[in-house]
N, C-alpha and C positions, 0 to 999 in steps of 0.2 A: 456492423458493419464489417465481413469479413476482406472484403476487396479493399486493398491502400490504393487514392488516389494520387496526385498530384504530387510528390517531391515538394516542399517549402523549404527553400534554405533559407537559413535567419546568419546575420552577422552581429557579433556586438562589439562596439568600441571599448577604448576606454571613457569610462565617468565623471564625473564632478561628484562632489559628496551626495549620498541618498540624503534626502530627509521628508519626513510626515508617516503617514502611517500604512500602513500595509495591510488592508484586512482581506483576511489569506478566507477561500471558499472553504466548505465543512468537509470534514474527516470522509474521508472515502472509504476506510472501512466499514465505520459505522454506517455509513450512508448505504452502502451494499445490505448491510445485516437487518436494518429500521424496514429497507421494504420487505425483505424474504419472510422474518418472522411476522411482521405486518399481514402477509400474505397467510399466513399461517397461522394464525388468531380467527377467531370467529367477533367479527365485527369492525367497527371502524377505526384505522389507528391514523394519527394525524402527524406531521413531521413537519420541522422547520429545522433550516440549513440547509437542506439537501445538498451535497454537491449534484451539480448539474453538467458534471462531464460526462464524455462518451460510455465510459467502464458505466458509470453509474444507470444511466441510462438506458442502456443494453438490459440491465438486470431489469430494470422496469417493464421493459416490453417483453423480456420473461415470464417476468412475474405474471402479467394478461395474458401471456399461451397459455400459462398452464391454471387458465380460469378466476383468476383475482383479479378487481376492480380497480385499479390504479392511474388517481387523475391529480393533476396539476392543477393549483390553483394561482401560483402568483410565484414570485422568484423563490427558491428554495421552499415553498408551504405545497407539501403534495397529501394526497390520502389513499389508502388502499385498506380494503371493504378483503379481508381475509374470509378464507373459505374451509378453514379450519384442520387441522394436522390429519393430514392424510386424505385430505378432499379435492387438491389436483386435479384436473381434467388431463384427458393426456393429449398434448399438441400435437396440433395440426400438421405444423411445418416445422421445419427444423429450426433449434435456437440458437441465434448466433451472438455469441458473446465479446465479440470484437477482439476486444485487445485484453480482458480483463481474467486474468489466472482466478482471483478470488470469486469474479461471479462466477465464472463455468466449476469451479470446485466444490464451492457453498451451494451452486444450486445444482449438481451431479447429487450429494448429501441429502438434497431434502425431500426429492423425487425414489431415491433408494430402496424406501422400503415401502413404496405405493405400487401394486398391480400396475403396470402401466411403461411405456415404451418409447423414450426419446431420444433424438440424433442431435450431437452439438457440434458449434464446427466454431472457428475466430477467424482474425486475421493471421497473415502470414508469420507472424513474432506469435499468438497465441498457437498457431498450429507446429509448432517446431517443441513447446513445452511440454515436459512429461506431467501425464497421466495417472499413473502406474500406481503414485505414493497416495494418489486419493482409493483409486479403483481397486487397488487390492484390499486394504482396510474395508471397504464395503462389498468386497466379495464375501466375508465372513458373513454381514445380516442373508445372504441368499444373492443378492445383486450382479446382473452378469454384465460385462464389459466387452463391448468390439469396439477397437480402434484400428489406426496405420500401426505398423511396424514403430516398436520401442513403444507403444503407447501413447500414441498424437492423436488429436484430433485430425478430422472429421471424427466424432465417435457415435458408437451408437450402448444408449443403457439399457438396462431391461429390469425393472424394478423388482423386489422379491414381493411374492406373492404371501407368504407363510415366514415374515423377517425372525429371526432369531436374536437376540442382544447379543453383546458382544463384549469382550473386555479386549483394550488395545494399548499396546504399550508405543508411542511414538519413536520408530526408530530415528529421526532428525527434527530437531525443533522446528515446527508448523504450525502459522497460527490456523492457517487454511484446511490442513488435513484432519487438524483437534474440531475444529467446527465442522466438517464435513463429517465426521463421525459423528457426532452431538447431535448434527439435524438429523441424519438418518436413525438414531436413537427412538428419537420423539413418537414416531410410529412401529416400532418396533416393542414387544412386550417385557417386562419385565426390566430389571438394570442395564443398560449400557454402561459402562466404565473407560474413560481414557487417561492414559498415564502418561504425563512428561516430566521429563527428568529435567530439561531446562525451561523457565516459563516461558510464556510468549504472547502476547495479546491477549488480554481475557475480556475485550467485547462481547464476545459472542457468550462466555458464560453471565457477566453483570446484565446482559440484553434477557439473556433468557430466564434471569428469575425474575427481572422486572416484569416481563410477561408469562408469568405465572408457572412455570416449567418449576417442578421440583428436583434442583440442581445443588449438589455440594461438595466442597472442595475442599480435602484433607493434605494436610505438607508429612508426606512418613516416607522412611526410608529410602522406596522406591522415587520418589519425588510428588509432583504434585497430583494427588488421585481425582479424577471427575466422576462424581457418579451422576447419573442423570435416571429419573424414572420414567419409564416412556409411557404415550396415550394420554399427556394431559389436557387439558381445555386450555389455549393459549386466549388470554384476556389482549383486549387490543391496547394500546398504549399513549401517550400522548410523547413524539420524543424529540426532544430539542438537539439535533447536531452540533456537539462543538467543530472547531474549527481543526483542520488536518495539520499535525506536527510535522508531517511529511510531506507536506504544503510550504508548510511555514521555514520550514531549513531553506528553502531557495534564497528569499529576500534577508533572513536574518544571515545566514552564510555570506551573502554580498556585502551586507552595510559590515559585518566583520574584517572584511578585505580591502575596502573601497576607503581610499584615504578620506575623512573628513565626516566619515557621514554618523547620523544619530536618525535613528527610526524607533516606531513602536508598534506593535506586530499583536494586536489584542484578542484575547481571549483562543490562545492556543491552549487545546488538549495537553497535560502532563499528568496521563496516564503510567504509572511507572512502568508497563511495560511496551512503552512507545517513547521514555524521556532519554535513552541510552544517546543520541547526538548530543545532548542541551549537558548530559554529564561529562562528556568527551570534553567537547570545546571548553567548558568552563575549566576544565583541567589544562588543557592549552592555556590558558589567558584569554580563554575570551572574555571583552566586554558584554555580560549580559545581565539585565537586572529581572526578577521573575515578581512584578508587582500586582498586587488585589489578586493576592490565589484566593478560589472560590470552587463552585461546586454548580456546573451547569450539564441538564439532562442526565443525571447520575455520574456524570463525570471529572474527577479534579481538571480545573484550568486557570491559565494566568497570564496577566500581558506580558509580553517582553520589552524591555527598552535594550538596543540593543547598538553599539556604538563602532568604532572603528577600532579597531586592536592589531598594533604594531610590534607588539611584542610578545605573539604566539609562539609556541615553543612546539615541536612534535613530541610526541608520547607513544608510547604503545598502551594499544587499545585492547583492556583484557578477551580474549574471546569468548568467555561467556557472556559478556555484554551483546552478542553479535543479533541475537532474536532480539531486543529491545530497540534497535536500530539499524536493523537489516536493508529498509531500505535508504537509507541518508549513506552510507559509504560512497555514494559516487560525487556527493554534494561535498564529502568531507574529508575526501580524496584532495580535493581541489582548495580546498582551505588549509589543508596537509602542505600542497606548494608554496602557498604562500607564507608559511608557518618558517621558523627556522631549525632546522636540525632531520629528524629523522622520526616519520611517524609509520609504526610498524601496527598493520591491521590483522592479526591471526583469526580464523577459526570462519573463515568467509564463505567455504566454498560454494552454500545457497548459492550465492553471487551468479555461480557460472548455470544456475538453470532457471534467471529472474525473465523477462522480457527479454533480455540478451544476456551472453556472457559480459554481466560487468567488469568482473576483475579486465577481461583481454580487453574490454570496450574504452575503459577509463584509462588502463595501460598505456595504448596507443596513442589515445587522442593525448595523453598528456606527455608522453615522448614529443609528439610531434609537436607538442609548445615549448618544447624544451628544456621538459623535467626528467630529472633521473626516476627508472622505478626497477625494483625488483616482485618479481610475483613468484609464485608459484599455484599448484592447484587449492590451495586452503589460507594463501596469503600475498597481501598486498602491500608493497614497503614506498613509500615515497617521500623522495629525499627533498625539504623544504629550499625554498628559495629567498626567501623571508619577502617582507612585503614588500610590492614593487619590483622583485623580482624574476616576477615567469618573463619571457622572451614573448610567447603566442605567435601569432601570423600564422597559424594554420585553420586549416577546415577540416574537421574531427566527422567520423562515422558515429550515427547515432545508432543504430541497426532498429529503428522501429521503435526504440525504448524513451520515452517522453524524459524520464531521468536524467537520461546520460545527455539529450540534448538541452535539459534545462541548469545539468551539473556544468556543461561546456558556455553556454552563452555566460554565466555568471564569471565563469573564470574570465572570460573577454572583458568587464566590465572594470578590471583591477591589473590586467598583464599590458605591455608596455604597447605590444601591437595585438591590433583587433582578431576576435576569433571567431572561425564561420560553423555552420555544422549543415550538412549535408541534408538535412530532412527535421524541419522542427513539427512538422503535421500530428503528431503522436503528442503534443502536446495537448492537447483538447481530451484526451483523453481522462485528465486527472486535475488540472489545473488550465482551465479556459479563459482564465483573465492574465496569465502569465506575462503576456507583453506590453498589455495594459496597464496592470498596475506597479509592474519593474519599472516601464516609462515614467511612470507617473511619479514614482521615485525620484525619480533622475538617472536611471538608466539611459542610455541609448542604443536602443534594437533596433534594426531593422530590417524587412524583408527581401530577400533575392540576396 
């Protein structure tokens, strides 16, 4: 869906206590990878709990375009008949990745070392995002890429006919770049090595090992050194997708700031490369209990019991935590507005090249709601106003960014005056049941 339809304004009014169970959708990062790795395996991969948001559906469509058989059997239940490493067919049409930076970057890596040509596009937001951070390392394999000025979509990628193995040190902490290079390395000879100074989401490493790849991770003075041997035969798997911690952040944070709330958020991934928000909230004084810890689908999960927390304090979030919570800073900045004192978020410049410039979007929206903000290129500082202290009463721009839209709708549940967003339609990309789930807990979100 590269085109963007009519805007869908939404308004969130002050809520009564949130109560009940918030069963959030499956993890988006794992859902993308389950489809892609299944397409590269030989045989049938069965997936349960797949997120059926638009981003993931676009990846499923892309895998079909490259020759895999992808079938939906029921809610969250899918199968992928893979074509093997290096077995992709050249697509007959442009690959439209909609709003998904994860989808487009991982798919580029997947086809980068196969002798074929594919053209990628996306919606207005995705076409503004830089792809050079992926195509530059892919060029080391022998891949060529031709895009718009600044390395932006639409972009044509010509896969390397005779790829060579690569040793690549990540210049920025990015699970997408790391994963793209590893995926390209699957169809290259010898060993492909990726070095990351700061650990990022490790779903790709976990799943590649599960699918039968020869992959090792060593912690050295350089950082995490990931070594992958090329030309494996990936084995099909049964993949149970845990619930998404990034989606769970929204009902969790809403319950923390709405007076009298007490909710359960079951089965949320507690992967150590994804749990930075929950560590931060606990440090701020949030009342979150992690119940029934267990392992599902190779990932650690827990049930979250979340209660209204009127004594949260602002803190300084260490910059090295950013990779484990990069998607959660928008909703954290909302919680910070309802805490007391100053919350300082440093090392967050990666937010400026997400679906929108998230630092600017949150800063301008929170200011419009009466919150004092400071920012620079790599920092966002929120001066908290305490529980119930945010005036609200603004219309906030979402910039086609699902997390910005959901963050301000959560803010409206606890502010003195309602908060509107100019366009909530992008929410469907990651959390299609957001509106119904939140209203089912007791929120007052309405369209228009």
